[in-house]
N, C-alpha and C positions, 0 to 999 in steps of 0.2 A: 252426392248421394250418401245418406246415412247407412252405417252398418244394420242391415235388417234385425241382426241378432240382438241389438239394443232393445227392440220392443219385447224381448223376453224377460227383462227386468221389470219387476213391478216397481211402484213408487216406493221411495225411501221410507223406513218406518216413521222417521220424524216428520216427513211431508205430510204423511197421513194423519198424523197426530194433530199437525197445525189445522188441516181441514176440519177434523173432529172437533177441535176445542176453541180455536181462536176467534170464532164468531160469536162465542158463548160469553155472557158478562159474568164477572167474578162476584162473590160476596162482598159487600161494601165494608172497607175497614180492615180487610184481612189480608195481609201480605202473602203473595204467591210463594210457594216452596216447590222447586223443580225437583221431582224424584224419577223423571223419566229417563235421564241418560246417565250413563256410567260414567261421570266426570267427577273424580274425588275432589273434595273441597276442604280438605284438611289443611293445616297449615304448612307451607312450603318449608322444608328443612333450610336453615339459615346458610347452610355451606353453598346451596345453590346461588344466592345472591353474591356471596363472597367470590365465588369462583367465577361468575359471570362478569363481574365488573372488575376483576383484579388487574386485567391488562387489555384494554378495549383498542389499543392500536393495532392489535392483530386482524382488526376488521378490514384493514386495507390489504389482506391477502385472500386469496381464493381459498376455501376450506378444501382439503383433501377428500375424495369420495368416500374413502373408507374410514374415517376418522382419525385419530392420531394413534402412535404407538402406545401412549399411556392409558387411552381409552381401551383399545383392544386388549391390552395387558390385564387392566381391571376386570374386563368382563370375563375373560378365561380364569382369571384367578377366582372371581366370585362363582362362577358355574362349577368350577371343580372342588370348591369348599362346600357348595349346596348340595351337590349331590354325589359328594364323596368320590370323585373321580380320580384315576391315576394321574399323577403330576403331568405327565407328557401326553396325554390323550389329546387336549385341545392346544392347537398350535394357532398363536393369536394372529400371525400374519395372514395365514391362508385359510383359517377356520371360524374366524370372527367376521361377520359382515354387519357393518354399521348400518343402522337404520333410522331415518327420521319419522320414528313411530314404527310399531309393528304392524299398523294397518297396511302401511306401504309395503312392507316386506311381504305380509300375507298376500297380498294382491299380485306383487310381481313374481313370487316363486313359481305360480302357475305357469308364466311364461317361460321358466327356466326349465321345467319339467315336462310340460304336456306336448306330446308329438302329435303329429297330423292325423295319425290313425293308430289304433290299437285293438289287439285282441284277434282271436284266429279269423275272423271275417274281414278284417281291416276296417272297422267301424270307427264312426267318430269317439274319440276316447270319452270316459266318464270322470267326473271329480265328485267324490262322495264327500258328503257332510252330515253332521247331526241336524235335526229338525225338531225344535227351533234352532236357527243359525245366525251367525253373524254376518250381515249382510254383504261384507266384503268378500267372503268365500264365493258366492254365485257371481258376483261380477266379475272376480278372477277366473273363474272357470269359463263365462261366456266370452270374456275377451280373449282368453287363450284357444277358443275354438273347441271347447269341449262341452258336453251335456253336464249340467248339474244333477247330482242324485242325491236325493234325501232321504235319511234314515232316521225315522220318529224316534224321539227320546221321550219317553213320558213314565208315570210313576210305576208301571207294572215291569219294566225293564230298568228301573234304579235310574232313571233319567240319562241313559247313556245308550248309544246306538248298539243294535245287535249286529256285529259283524258276522257271527256264525251263521246267520239264517241266509247269508248271500250264497247264490249258487254260483259254478265255476265260470259260466259265461259274462257274468257280471263282473266277477273280479278279474278276469283276464282282460277285460275291457276298461278297467280302472288305472288311470295314470296317477292320481293324487288323492289322497285322503287328508280332510282337515278334521282334527279332533281337538276339542278344547277341554282341559281338566285343570283346575275345577271350572265346571261348565257354566256358561254364560246361557240362559240365566239361572238355572236350576241350583247351582253350587254342587253339583255331584262331583266326587272324586272317584277317578278310575284307579284301580288297583294295579300293582306292578304285572300281575299275571294277565289281566286284561289288556295292558298295553303291550306286553310281550307277545301275546296272541296276534295283535294287529301287525307288529312288526313281522313275525312270522309269515302271516299272510302277505304282506307286502313283498318279501323275498322270495316267496313261492311264486306270486303272480307279476312280478316285476313291476310294482307301483311304489310311490314314495308317499311317506307319513309326514305331515307337517303339524307337529305338536305346538298348538297355540297354548302358550303356557303364561299369559300375561297377569292371570289372577293367582299363580303358584305360591305367592307370598302373602295372600290375603286368605289366612285359613283360621279356624276356629281352635282346634287342639293339635293335630298332627300335621307336619309338613306333608303336603301331597306328592307323591312320587311323580316322576315325569318320564319322558321318552328316553333320557339318558339312563335312569334307573333301569327301565325295561331293557335297555340294549345291554348294560352289565349284567342283568340276572340271565339273558340269553347265552352271553359270551363266556360266563363263568371264569375260569383262570385263564383264558385265552383272550386277554384283552389288548387289542391293537386297533389300527385304523379300520379294520374290517368289522369292528364291534358296531361302527356307527353306519353302515351300509344301509341304504335306502330310508334314512331318516334326518329330519332337520327339525330344530326346535327354535322357539321365538320366544324372546324376554323382552320386558318393556319396564321403564320407570313411571308409567304414568300411574299404575295402581300401586306398585310397591312402594313408591316414593312420594305420592300424592303429587306428581308433577306433570300432569298431562299436556301443559302449555310447552315443556321443555322439548316434546317431539324427539324422544330418544328411545332407542331399542336397540337389539341386536339379534342376529341369526347365527346358528352353529350346527355343526353336525358332519354328515358325509362330507368326506374332504373333496370328493369330486363335484358334489354340489355346491358347495360354497364357493369353491374356485369358479365355476361357471357363473354363480350369482353375482360375484364380484365383478367379473368381466361384464355381464350384462348391465350392472348399475352404471358402469364407467360410461355407457352411451347416453344416458338419459336421466340421471339423477342429480339433484343438486347434493354437494357434499355437507356432513354435518358441520355447523359452525363451530370454529375452534372454541370459544367460551363454552358452547353448550357441551363439547366434548370433554372439557376440564371439569365442569360441574358434574356431568354423568360418572366421570371416573371417580370422583369424590363420593358419589352416591353408591356406586357398587362396592365401593371399599369400607362403607360405613353399615353396621348392623342396627345400631342403637336407635335411629329414626324409623327404621322399619318395624323393630318391636313395639315403639309408642304407636306406631300407625296402626298395628293388629289390635293393640289394647283398645283403642278408640273404636274400632268396628265390632269388638267382642261387647263392649258397653251398648253400643246400639241393637244389638241383637238381644241382650238382655232386656232392653225397653220392649222392643218388639214382641218377645215371647211373653212378658207381663201384659202387654195390652192385647195381644191377639188370642193367647192361650192355645187352644186346640181348634179355632175357628177357621174356617176356610182353607182347610187342609194344612194349616201353618205347619213348617217344620224349620229347624234351625239348620240351615246348610253347613256342610263340612269346610266349604271355602266360598270365596266370591264374596260380594257384598249386596246381594239381591234379595229380596222377597217373592216368592213365586206363588202366589194366591190363587185357589180355585174359588172364583167368584160367580160363576155360573156365565154372565154376559159381560166379557171384559169392556167392551165399547160403553155400556150403559154404566158401568161401574165407574169408569174413567171420567165420563161425563158427570156423575153424580159428585165424585169427589173434587172436581173441577168447580162446579157450581155452588157447592155447599161448603167446600173447605178450601178452596183455593191451591188444590194440589194437583201437580201435573205428573201422572203416571202414564206407564204405556201397555195398552192392552197385547196380550200375548199372542194373538192371531196375527199381528202386524209382524211378528218374528217367525213366522211359519208358512210352510206351502203345503197344499192338501195332499200331494202325492204319497203313496205308499202308506196311507194311513195317517199322514201329517196333520191332518185337521183336528184329529184328537189331541195332537200334542201341545196345542195351543189356544184353541178356541174357547175355553173356559178360564184361562189364566190371566192375571194382571201381574205385570212385573214392576217392582218398586224398588229403586235403587237407594240404598242408605248411604248416601254419599255426603248428605250436609253435615254442618258441625253438630256437635251434641245438643246444643240449645235448640237448633232448628229441627233436627231430628225428633226431640221430644214433643215439640210443638206439632210436628207433622203426623206424630204417631198419635197422639191425643186426639187431633183431628180425625184421623181414620177411625179411631174407636168410636168417637161420638157418630160419625157417618154411618159405619157399618153396623153399630149398635141400635141405630134407629128403625 
């Protein structure tokens, strides 16, 4: 017998997109450009190949579940530098959880956190998430025995969920909150004060906040604050392990270093949660391959390639701004690499761009659920991922301009 709750999961967005587009012909002689998925196509930093191939003889050994000491130290040192943390706040051996990509970690953290019952009435727990949402959040909630609870993020609320609008009963039932900043897909960046308020709610109502910060190093002008910034903001001068209570943060090399195929990330935060997370992973996860750990450590220690990566995204947003101007609600996001265009009927527009311009884009309504006003959050939007190289991006934007201008 199948778990009946699997039926609560809608078809994955890219499966829906295949159904929409794949039976449709492409224009003759026009190469397809895929702008539907957030898979960076920038050049791989040379150090990855160097580190991955330096000593392949180590492949005759099982990798350790939680990476290597060098990997954990590099992650702890990077996040300490990035968020200006006290030097001893992150303990590499017990507070760095090595992940084969943050998707895996974001999914598994629900199994670490979510209890069987929550709230004053002992009900099924809630897992809160922004709407539009990363599909992994929903799968994690359902698999952990919780109910997903969707908080709309649309233009009127700055594309960020309004946690202040939630009543006490809802907050008391909440076991876990996912929050992504910069947001996927809108690129909105939450302020330190916004994030600190969310942490205060978590401590008051006994839930955990999972800060999905995989786009934190892709920004236009100002480095986005994160969960650790907010924790220090609340702690003031009293910074110790208690400063990280009820929070975990997730970081990845997929976007930061344009290395999605490396499948490398990490989680850190509340000492008790990371210890439990490592314990759970020992039971069911494949360890990080040692060549991957070596390449990852080198990437976390280097900033030059990240700055070059950001510069490429800025050039692409310059192009987009020139082509689109103020049409279709165009705005230049503070972070991330998506355009979030108000096109009216996103499925019709995705079909039009496919048939006439050989461009693969993603309807925003594939990323949303209608609960709590969520239909408004995505029903008129199209997500366009500016992940191709500069030449392909220029060609794609020219095609978009031609089609949308027609």
